[in-house]
VMD Tcl script that draws the C-alpha trace (Angstrom):
set ca {
  {33.82 61.73 -18.16}
  {35.55 62.74 -21.35}
  {34.05 64.85 -24.11}
  {33.01 61.88 -26.26}
  {31.19 60.17 -23.43}
  {29.48 63.42 -22.51}
  {28.38 63.91 -26.11}
  {27.07 60.35 -26.23}
  {25.13 60.91 -23.00}
  {23.59 64.09 -24.45}
  {22.62 62.24 -27.63}
  {20.98 59.47 -25.62}
  {19.12 62.03 -23.51}
  {17.85 63.72 -26.68}
  {16.72 60.37 -28.11}
  {14.88 59.62 -24.86}
  {13.20 63.04 -24.96}
  {12.09 62.46 -28.55}
  {10.65 59.07 -27.57}
  {8.54 60.76 -24.89}
  {7.45 63.46 -27.33}
  {6.48 60.87 -29.95}
  {3.92 59.41 -27.53}
  {2.36 62.84 -27.04}
  {2.40 63.63 -30.77}
  {1.34 60.17 -31.90}
  {-1.64 61.57 -33.84}
  {0.16 64.63 -35.12}
  {2.19 65.35 -38.24}
  {5.15 66.16 -35.98}
  {5.44 62.44 -35.25}
  {7.20 61.84 -38.58}
  {9.61 64.67 -37.88}
  {10.39 63.25 -34.45}
  {10.87 59.80 -35.91}
  {13.31 61.11 -38.52}
  {15.27 63.04 -35.86}
  {15.37 60.00 -33.61}
  {16.71 57.81 -36.40}
  {19.41 60.32 -37.29}
  {20.51 60.74 -33.68}
  {20.50 56.99 -33.14}
  {22.73 56.48 -36.18}
  {25.20 59.04 -34.85}
  {25.18 57.45 -31.40}
  {25.65 53.96 -32.84}
  {28.63 55.13 -34.91}
  {30.18 56.80 -31.87}
  {29.74 53.62 -29.81}
  {31.26 51.50 -32.57}
  {34.21 53.87 -32.89}
  {34.79 53.83 -29.12}
  {34.68 50.04 -28.99}
  {37.40 49.85 -31.68}
  {39.71 52.21 -29.81}
}
mol new
graphics top color blue
foreach p $ca { graphics top sphere $p radius 0.5 }
foreach p [lrange $ca 0 end-1] q [lrange $ca 1 end] { graphics top cylinder $p $q radius 0.2 }
display resetview
């Protein structure tokens, strides 16, 4: 696995961890923070996937 694929796997793992945490913190103010982090990470991952599909 090359560095880009490894980075993408780590990003996806982080997104999955945030999803799990959001369920736990669903009634907490941290939920909004988790949601913002998830969106940012997902945007990065989507851009990386798009870039890899062009190459």
